[in-house]
N, C-alpha and C positions, 0 to 999 in steps of 0.2 A: 299204231298207237290210237288213232281214231277208231278203228273197229273195236279195239279192246275197251275203249272208254263206253262205246255204245253198249256193248255186252254187259259192261259193269252196271249199267243202269237197271238190269233185270227186267226190262220191259219187252226184250226182243229174245228170240230163240237163236237167231242167225243173223249175221250181218256182213256185207260186203261194201266197201267204200270205193267207188270207182271214178276215174277223172272223165269229164267230157271234153275230148280233144277237138278244138276248132282252130283251124289254119295252123296246125302244128303245135298249139299250145293249149294246156289245161285250162278251160275256161270256168268249168265249174266242178265242184265236188258233189257226187250223188251217193247218198247213202241208202242202199237196198236193204230192206230188213224184212224178216219174218216175225210178226207181233207174236207175244207169247199166247198161249191158248185162249184165255178168257178175254182178251183185249180185241175188241171188235172195231173200236172207234179209231181208225188210223190218225185222224187228226189230233185226238188227245193225246195219243202215243208219242207223236211227232212234237208237240207242245211240251210234254215232259222230258223228252230226250233233250231238245233244244236247251231247255231251262237247266238240267244237269250239266250238259256239255259246257255251257257258259262258265259254269264254277270250275271246270276241269281242264279246259283247253283254250289256248288263244284264239282269238276270233277268226283267224285266217285259217285255223284247222276245223272250223265248224263247218260241215257240209252245207251247201247252198240249198239243196233239195233232198228231201226223203221220200223214198218210194217202197210202199208196202208190197210185198209179194206173198202168195201162199206158200210157196217153197222156193229154195234156191235150186236153180237149174245146174246141172253137172254136165260136165264134158266126159269123154271116154276113159278119162284118167281119174274119174271121180271128183275131180276138183271143181270149184265153183267156175261155172261158164259166164266169164265177164261179159264177152259179146252178146250172149243171149240176154242177160240182164239189161244191159244197154239198149238193145233192140226193143225189149219190153217198155223201158222207160220212155223212149222216144215215140213209140206207137200209142203210149196212154194219153 
């Protein structure tokens, strides 16, 4: 649902929302996204996404952090590699 709503904003090409697990509990939601072609200012994109999500989702479903990536990493099965995304997020 969260990913669907982010994609509905027409500001991103791809999106994956992943929980950050601390002490066995999801402590934060991180929205990793690829901005659409002409969007270079990721801060502006995040601000616009947050504004739109506030009208579509309950507050607890709005990701705590947004992380722009050039492309979504994939695993050997062709699916989005959530571990690689999380690693990029932590290292940034």
